[in-house]
py3Dmol code that shows the C-alpha trace and the ligand (Angstrom):
import py3Dmol

protein = """\
ATOM      1  CA  UNK A   1      63.704  88.057 111.509  1.00  0.00           C
ATOM      2  CA  UNK A   2      63.119  87.459 107.724  1.00  0.00           C
ATOM      3  CA  UNK A   3      65.619  84.986 106.145  1.00  0.00           C
ATOM      4  CA  UNK A   4      65.399  86.977 103.001  1.00  0.00           C
ATOM      5  CA  UNK A   5      67.290  90.030 104.399  1.00  0.00           C
ATOM      6  CA  UNK A   6      70.137  91.209 102.237  1.00  0.00           C
ATOM      7  CA  UNK A   7      73.533  90.483 103.827  1.00  0.00           C
ATOM      8  CA  UNK A   8      76.313  93.247 103.801  1.00  0.00           C
ATOM      9  CA  UNK A   9      79.961  92.843 104.520  1.00  0.00           C
ATOM     10  CA  UNK A  10      81.805  96.059 105.238  1.00  0.00           C
ATOM     11  CA  UNK A  11      85.523  96.523 104.423  1.00  0.00           C
ATOM     12  CA  UNK A  12      87.312  99.159 106.453  1.00  0.00           C
ATOM     13  CA  UNK A  13      90.897  99.961 106.936  1.00  0.00           C
ATOM     14  CA  UNK A  14      90.936 102.653 109.729  1.00  0.00           C
ATOM     15  CA  UNK A  15      88.881 104.445 112.276  1.00  0.00           C
ATOM     16  CA  UNK A  16      85.658 103.259 110.892  1.00  0.00           C
ATOM     17  CA  UNK A  17      83.411 106.209 111.663  1.00  0.00           C
ATOM     18  CA  UNK A  18      81.453 105.481 108.388  1.00  0.00           C
ATOM     19  CA  UNK A  19      81.338 101.812 109.264  1.00  0.00           C
ATOM     20  CA  UNK A  20      79.772 102.678 112.555  1.00  0.00           C
ATOM     21  CA  UNK A  21      77.068 104.809 111.086  1.00  0.00           C
ATOM     22  CA  UNK A  22      76.242 101.888 108.768  1.00  0.00           C
ATOM     23  CA  UNK A  23      76.231  99.470 111.624  1.00  0.00           C
ATOM     24  CA  UNK A  24      73.911 101.645 113.658  1.00  0.00           C
ATOM     25  CA  UNK A  25      71.645 102.251 110.616  1.00  0.00           C
ATOM     26  CA  UNK A  26      71.076  98.617 109.839  1.00  0.00           C
ATOM     27  CA  UNK A  27      70.990  97.396 113.283  1.00  0.00           C
ATOM     28  CA  UNK A  28      67.583  95.592 113.483  1.00  0.00           C
ATOM     29  CA  UNK A  29      66.703  96.868 109.975  1.00  0.00           C
ATOM     30  CA  UNK A  30      63.844  94.833 108.401  1.00  0.00           C
ATOM     31  CA  UNK A  31      65.392  94.178 105.053  1.00  0.00           C
ATOM     32  CA  UNK A  32      69.271  94.504 105.434  1.00  0.00           C
ATOM     33  CA  UNK A  33      71.752  93.255 107.918  1.00  0.00           C
ATOM     34  CA  UNK A  34      75.479  93.710 108.404  1.00  0.00           C
ATOM     35  CA  UNK A  35      76.903  90.148 108.694  1.00  0.00           C
ATOM     36  CA  UNK A  36      80.599  90.634 108.699  1.00  0.00           C
ATOM     37  CA  UNK A  37      83.353  93.532 108.887  1.00  0.00           C
ATOM     38  CA  UNK A  38      86.727  92.774 107.214  1.00  0.00           C
ATOM     39  CA  UNK A  39      89.950  94.793 107.517  1.00  0.00           C
ATOM     40  CA  UNK A  40      93.494  94.610 106.059  1.00  0.00           C
ATOM     41  CA  UNK A  41      94.559  96.447 109.316  1.00  0.00           C
ATOM     42  CA  UNK A  42      94.635  94.430 112.577  1.00  0.00           C
ATOM     43  CA  UNK A  43      94.659  97.691 114.643  1.00  0.00           C
ATOM     44  CA  UNK A  44      91.810  99.377 112.704  1.00  0.00           C
ATOM     45  CA  UNK A  45      89.441 100.767 115.232  1.00  0.00           C
ATOM     46  CA  UNK A  46      86.682  99.725 112.853  1.00  0.00           C
ATOM     47  CA  UNK A  47      87.101  96.299 114.245  1.00  0.00           C
ATOM     48  CA  UNK A  48      86.067  97.345 117.776  1.00  0.00           C
ATOM     49  CA  UNK A  49      83.134  99.229 116.377  1.00  0.00           C
ATOM     50  CA  UNK A  50      81.853  95.941 114.759  1.00  0.00           C
ATOM     51  CA  UNK A  51      82.368  94.109 118.116  1.00  0.00           C
ATOM     52  CA  UNK A  52      80.000  96.667 119.763  1.00  0.00           C
ATOM     53  CA  UNK A  53      77.282  95.623 117.344  1.00  0.00           C
ATOM     54  CA  UNK A  54      78.146  91.842 117.714  1.00  0.00           C
ATOM     55  CA  UNK A  55      79.112  91.731 114.022  1.00  0.00           C
ATOM     56  CA  UNK A  56      81.946  89.107 113.462  1.00  0.00           C
ATOM     57  CA  UNK A  57      85.229  90.451 112.050  1.00  0.00           C
ATOM     58  CA  UNK A  58      88.072  89.069 109.921  1.00  0.00           C
ATOM     59  CA  UNK A  59      91.555  90.406 109.202  1.00  0.00           C
ATOM     60  CA  UNK A  60      93.476  89.555 106.030  1.00  0.00           C
ATOM     61  CA  UNK A  61      96.985  90.044 104.609  1.00  0.00           C
ATOM     62  CA  UNK A  62      97.706  91.389 101.209  1.00  0.00           C
ATOM     63  CA  UNK A  63      98.509  87.842 100.029  1.00  0.00           C
ATOM     64  CA  UNK A  64      95.275  86.523 101.364  1.00  0.00           C
ATOM     65  CA  UNK A  65      93.462  89.399  99.653  1.00  0.00           C
ATOM     66  CA  UNK A  66      95.173  88.778  96.256  1.00  0.00           C
ATOM     67  CA  UNK A  67      94.552  85.055  96.605  1.00  0.00           C
ATOM     68  CA  UNK A  68      91.058  84.296  95.248  1.00  0.00           C
ATOM     69  CA  UNK A  69      90.009  81.804  97.927  1.00  0.00           C
ATOM     70  CA  UNK A  70      90.449  83.113 101.559  1.00  0.00           C
ATOM     71  CA  UNK A  71      88.273  86.272 101.464  1.00  0.00           C
ATOM     72  CA  UNK A  72      85.682  84.866  99.052  1.00  0.00           C
ATOM     73  CA  UNK A  73      85.203  81.780 101.206  1.00  0.00           C
ATOM     74  CA  UNK A  74      84.466  84.035 104.351  1.00  0.00           C
ATOM     75  CA  UNK A  75      81.957  86.000 102.165  1.00  0.00           C
ATOM     76  CA  UNK A  76      80.347  82.953 100.976  1.00  0.00           C
ATOM     77  CA  UNK A  77      80.123  81.354 104.408  1.00  0.00           C
ATOM     78  CA  UNK A  78      78.210  84.363 105.571  1.00  0.00           C
ATOM     79  CA  UNK A  79      76.112  84.398 102.405  1.00  0.00           C
ATOM     80  CA  UNK A  80      77.134  88.025 101.701  1.00  0.00           C
ATOM     81  CA  UNK A  81      74.988  89.633  99.013  1.00  0.00           C
ATOM     82  CA  UNK A  82      76.431  93.103  99.019  1.00  0.00           C
ATOM     83  CA  UNK A  83      79.821  94.671  99.850  1.00  0.00           C
ATOM     84  CA  UNK A  84      80.310  98.137 101.275  1.00  0.00           C
ATOM     85  CA  UNK A  85      83.623  99.878 101.283  1.00  0.00           C
ATOM     86  CA  UNK A  86      83.948 102.369 104.152  1.00  0.00           C
ATOM     87  CA  UNK A  87      87.360 103.875 104.248  1.00  0.00           C
ATOM     88  CA  UNK A  88      88.894 100.869 102.628  1.00  0.00           C
ATOM     89  CA  UNK A  89      92.317 101.652 101.076  1.00  0.00           C
ATOM     90  CA  UNK A  90      93.240  98.776  98.890  1.00  0.00           C
ATOM     91  CA  UNK A  91      92.340  98.229  95.365  1.00  0.00           C
ATOM     92  CA  UNK A  92      89.513  95.573  95.092  1.00  0.00           C
ATOM     93  CA  UNK A  93      90.842  92.641  93.059  1.00  0.00           C
ATOM     94  CA  UNK A  94      89.008  91.405  89.993  1.00  0.00           C
ATOM     95  CA  UNK A  95      87.868  88.070  91.309  1.00  0.00           C
ATOM     96  CA  UNK A  96      85.672  90.106  93.847  1.00  0.00           C
ATOM     97  CA  UNK A  97      84.274  92.452  91.293  1.00  0.00           C
ATOM     98  CA  UNK A  98      83.540  89.552  88.998  1.00  0.00           C
ATOM     99  CA  UNK A  99      81.837  87.633  91.785  1.00  0.00           C
ATOM    100  CA  UNK A 100      79.810  90.719  92.939  1.00  0.00           C
ATOM    101  CA  UNK A 101      79.152  92.618  89.709  1.00  0.00           C
ATOM    102  CA  UNK A 102      77.406  95.900  90.596  1.00  0.00           C
ATOM    103  CA  UNK A 103      77.185  94.676  94.202  1.00  0.00           C
ATOM    104  CA  UNK A 104      80.187  96.639  95.581  1.00  0.00           C
ATOM    105  CA  UNK A 105      79.813 100.235  96.649  1.00  0.00           C
ATOM    106  CA  UNK A 106      82.328 102.773  97.777  1.00  0.00           C
ATOM    107  CA  UNK A 107      82.314 106.296  99.250  1.00  0.00           C
ATOM    108  CA  UNK A 108      85.028 108.763  98.113  1.00  0.00           C
ATOM    109  CA  UNK A 109      85.747 112.062 100.074  1.00  0.00           C
ATOM    110  CA  UNK A 110      85.696 114.317  97.080  1.00  0.00           C
ATOM    111  CA  UNK A 111      83.617 115.170  93.941  1.00  0.00           C
ATOM    112  CA  UNK A 112      84.856 112.422  91.505  1.00  0.00           C
ATOM    113  CA  UNK A 113      86.428 112.547  88.856  1.00  0.00           C
ATOM    114  CA  UNK A 114      88.267 115.314  90.802  1.00  0.00           C
ATOM    115  CA  UNK A 115      90.714 114.162  93.377  1.00  0.00           C
ATOM    116  CA  UNK A 116      90.463 110.449  92.806  1.00  0.00           C
ATOM    117  CA  UNK A 117      92.686 107.601  91.860  1.00  0.00           C
ATOM    118  CA  UNK A 118      95.687 105.771  93.326  1.00  0.00           C
ATOM    119  CA  UNK A 119      97.050 107.358  96.436  1.00  0.00           C
ATOM    120  CA  UNK A 120      94.045 109.653  96.876  1.00  0.00           C
ATOM    121  CA  UNK A 121      92.403 108.706 100.135  1.00  0.00           C
ATOM    122  CA  UNK A 122      91.565 110.168 103.532  1.00  0.00           C
ATOM    123  CA  UNK A 123      93.375 113.459 104.602  1.00  0.00           C
ATOM    124  CA  UNK A 124      95.459 113.379 101.325  1.00  0.00           C
ATOM    125  CA  UNK A 125      92.293 114.126  99.412  1.00  0.00           C
ATOM    126  CA  UNK A 126      91.353 117.161 101.608  1.00  0.00           C
ATOM    127  CA  UNK A 127      94.961 118.493 101.615  1.00  0.00           C
ATOM    128  CA  UNK A 128      94.858 118.443  97.731  1.00  0.00           C
ATOM    129  CA  UNK A 129      91.525 120.118  97.728  1.00  0.00           C
ATOM    130  CA  UNK A 130      93.089 122.939  99.915  1.00  0.00           C
ATOM    131  CA  UNK A 131      96.222 123.304  97.873  1.00  0.00           C
ATOM    132  CA  UNK A 132      94.323 123.465  94.679  1.00  0.00           C
ATOM    133  CA  UNK A 133      92.193 126.421  96.145  1.00  0.00           C
ATOM    134  CA  UNK A 134      88.971 124.678  95.377  1.00  0.00           C
ATOM    135  CA  UNK A 135      85.860 126.437  96.624  1.00  0.00           C
ATOM    136  CA  UNK A 136      83.672 123.370  96.877  1.00  0.00           C
ATOM    137  CA  UNK A 137      84.298 119.676  97.689  1.00  0.00           C
ATOM    138  CA  UNK A 138      81.982 116.863  98.714  1.00  0.00           C
ATOM    139  CA  UNK A 139      81.297 113.147  98.574  1.00  0.00           C
ATOM    140  CA  UNK A 140      80.845 110.600  95.762  1.00  0.00           C
ATOM    141  CA  UNK A 141      79.124 107.250  96.273  1.00  0.00           C
ATOM    142  CA  UNK A 142      79.856 104.913  93.402  1.00  0.00           C
ATOM    143  CA  UNK A 143      79.881 101.296  92.271  1.00  0.00           C
ATOM    144  CA  UNK A 144      83.228  99.602  92.276  1.00  0.00           C
ATOM    145  CA  UNK A 145      85.102  98.147  89.308  1.00  0.00           C
ATOM    146  CA  UNK A 146      88.727  97.055  88.982  1.00  0.00           C
ATOM    147  CA  UNK A 147      89.948 100.734  88.816  1.00  0.00           C
ATOM    148  CA  UNK A 148      90.315 103.103  91.633  1.00  0.00           C
ATOM    149  CA  UNK A 149      87.341 105.455  91.809  1.00  0.00           C
ATOM    150  CA  UNK A 150      85.972 104.764  88.371  1.00  0.00           C
ATOM    151  CA  UNK A 151      82.697 102.840  88.836  1.00  0.00           C
ATOM    152  CA  UNK A 152      79.301 104.240  88.023  1.00  0.00           C
ATOM    153  CA  UNK A 153      78.491 107.196  90.169  1.00  0.00           C
ATOM    154  CA  UNK A 154      75.170 106.792  92.191  1.00  0.00           C
ATOM    155  CA  UNK A 155      75.135 109.946  94.392  1.00  0.00           C
ATOM    156  CA  UNK A 156      77.101 113.094  95.023  1.00  0.00           C
ATOM    157  CA  UNK A 157      76.654 115.902  97.522  1.00  0.00           C
ATOM    158  CA  UNK A 158      78.801 118.965  97.878  1.00  0.00           C
ATOM    159  CA  UNK A 159      79.892 121.514 100.424  1.00  0.00           C
ATOM    160  CA  UNK A 160      81.508 124.937 100.454  1.00  0.00           C
ATOM    161  CA  UNK A 161      85.229 125.271 100.992  1.00  0.00           C
ATOM    162  CA  UNK A 162      86.137 128.588 102.575  1.00  0.00           C
ATOM    163  CA  UNK A 163      89.585 130.259 102.003  1.00  0.00           C
ATOM    164  CA  UNK A 164      90.286 129.933 105.736  1.00  0.00           C
ATOM    165  CA  UNK A 165      89.384 126.252 106.024  1.00  0.00           C
ATOM    166  CA  UNK A 166      92.200 123.910 107.039  1.00  0.00           C
ATOM    167  CA  UNK A 167      92.282 120.345 105.560  1.00  0.00           C
ATOM    168  CA  UNK A 168      90.954 119.165 108.995  1.00  0.00           C
ATOM    169  CA  UNK A 169      87.979 121.558 108.702  1.00  0.00           C
ATOM    170  CA  UNK A 170      87.378 120.393 105.081  1.00  0.00           C
ATOM    171  CA  UNK A 171      87.535 116.794 106.390  1.00  0.00           C
ATOM    172  CA  UNK A 172      84.952 117.612 109.113  1.00  0.00           C
ATOM    173  CA  UNK A 173      82.487 119.060 106.581  1.00  0.00           C
ATOM    174  CA  UNK A 174      83.014 116.048 104.215  1.00  0.00           C
ATOM    175  CA  UNK A 175      82.403 113.542 107.128  1.00  0.00           C
ATOM    176  CA  UNK A 176      79.193 115.260 108.004  1.00  0.00           C
ATOM    177  CA  UNK A 177      78.043 114.670 104.401  1.00  0.00           C
ATOM    178  CA  UNK A 178      79.104 111.046 104.521  1.00  0.00           C
ATOM    179  CA  UNK A 179      77.181 110.350 107.809  1.00  0.00           C
ATOM    180  CA  UNK A 180      74.081 112.157 106.514  1.00  0.00           C
ATOM    181  CA  UNK A 181      73.910 110.123 103.158  1.00  0.00           C
ATOM    182  CA  UNK A 182      75.971 106.938 103.016  1.00  0.00           C
ATOM    183  CA  UNK A 183      73.634 104.483 104.813  1.00  0.00           C
ATOM    184  CA  UNK A 184      70.522 105.951 103.131  1.00  0.00           C
ATOM    185  CA  UNK A 185      72.139 105.593  99.685  1.00  0.00           C
ATOM    186  CA  UNK A 186      73.151 101.937 100.500  1.00  0.00           C
ATOM    187  CA  UNK A 187      69.609 101.246 101.526  1.00  0.00           C
ATOM    188  CA  UNK A 188      68.112 102.660  98.321  1.00  0.00           C
ATOM    189  CA  UNK A 189      70.766 100.826  96.197  1.00  0.00           C
ATOM    190  CA  UNK A 190      70.063  97.534  97.851  1.00  0.00           C
ATOM    191  CA  UNK A 191      66.249  97.755  98.081  1.00  0.00           C
ATOM    192  CA  UNK A 192      65.625  99.304  94.631  1.00  0.00           C
TER     193      UNK A 192
END
"""
ligand_1 = """\
18
GAR
C 86.366 108.663 104.751
O 86.347 110.004 104.512
C 86.120 107.897 103.403
O 85.418 108.616 102.530
C 87.623 107.836 102.904
O 88.370 107.458 104.032
C 87.660 108.080 105.271
C 87.516 106.969 106.252
O 87.101 107.513 107.528
N 87.701 106.915 101.836
C 88.633 107.111 100.878
O 89.543 107.964 100.927
C 88.719 105.972 99.830
N 89.320 106.413 98.720
P 86.437 106.602 108.637
O 87.432 105.305 108.709
O 86.352 107.270 109.790
O 85.089 106.023 107.946
"""
view = py3Dmol.view(width=600, height=400)
view.addModel(protein, "pdb")
view.setStyle({"model": 0}, {"cartoon": {"style": "trace"}})
view.addModel(ligand_1, "xyz")
view.setStyle({"model": 1}, {"stick": {}})
view.zoomTo()
view.show()
């Protein structure tokens, strides 16, 4: 294994299906490895998914996340070069964006700038898409700055929303796009 492989930390708050896709994609990858999975939620299933791939995990409190030492020290100990948010629900503090400029990526389950910002995450996004009567939605993969969902967009893909679709069905279509694209976009972003 090359020592020059780029080293990813994943931040995830919940189920972690996107995290698992990324763990699987970079398992034994030649240039990129996942070295840590962090969560603000001790019962996040994402933690168990990381265990399955023998990737170490860390859980932090809001106070630890706001403090500039604890989380940064964990990342530095693991020599993390890139951060991937995969269903992570807290705003990233400025000490992290300053330490990792253009090295933090996020996926949002809608076509930003629509349906973004504080409070817009997970099923809430799909419920809003439904109630606004949108006929398309999709995913946005973007760099992270200190504001929710406002960093530079790297990639978008869309899908149709039918009148009969429930928020759950919209979520399923969006998840399919996430699984098809996120790991590949991460790979291009890191390698190019
Ligand atoms: C994903 O759809 C992701 O795009 C979204 O949360 C879901 C997490 O699912 N992220 C946001 O809403 C961030 N604003 P997962 O835990 O199964 O990957």
